[in-house]
C-alpha positions in Angstrom: 27.9 40.0 42.6 28.5 36.2 43.4 31.0 34.3 41.3 29.6 32.1 38.4 31.9 29.2 38.8 33.2 27.8 42.0 37.0 27.5 42.8 36.8 23.7 42.8 35.2 23.8 39.3 38.1 25.9 38.0 40.5 23.3 39.5 38.7 20.7 37.3 39.0 22.7 34.3 42.9 23.2 35.2 43.3 19.5 35.5 41.7 18.9 32.2 44.0 21.4 30.6 47.1 19.8 31.9 46.0 16.3 30.7 45.6 18.0 27.2 48.9 19.4 27.4 50.6 16.0 28.3 48.3 14.3 25.5 46.6 12.0 27.8 42.8 13.7 27.8 40.4 11.7 25.7 37.1 12.7 24.4 33.7 11.0 25.1 32.6 8.0 22.9 35.3 8.1 20.2 38.1 8.0 22.8 40.3 10.2 20.6 42.9 12.5 22.1 41.7 16.1 22.7 44.0 18.8 20.9 41.5 21.7 21.1 41.8 24.1 24.0 38.0 24.7 24.0 37.1 21.2 24.0 39.4 20.6 27.1 37.7 23.4 28.9 34.2 21.9 27.9 35.3 18.5 29.2 36.7 20.0 32.4 33.3 21.8 33.0 31.1 18.8 32.2 33.1 16.7 34.8 32.6 19.5 37.3 28.9 19.5 36.7 28.8 15.9 37.1 30.2 16.2 40.5 27.7 18.8 41.5 30.0 21.8 41.6 28.7 25.3 41.0 28.7 25.6 37.2 26.2 27.4 35.0 23.9 25.3 32.7 24.9 24.7 29.3 23.9 27.3 26.6 20.9 26.3 24.5 21.7 25.6 20.9 20.5 28.3 18.5 18.7 27.2 15.3 19.6 29.0 12.0 16.8 30.6 10.4 15.8 29.3 6.9 16.6 31.6 4.0 13.5 32.9 2.0 13.8 33.0 -1.8 
């Protein structure tokens, strides 16, 4: 079975994680410093996608079902 992510994509994620640890990783529009580990990983993966590296597509958002009364 082939790997889901390329090695170069994982280095991009690693770079984002190091930036987060130092405190220089900024989020998109707001430009706030990223403190969350999950958000740092997401930024690294999106950068890898933008460069055209082998990364699976984003998962589709699931809608919540309305409660019936």
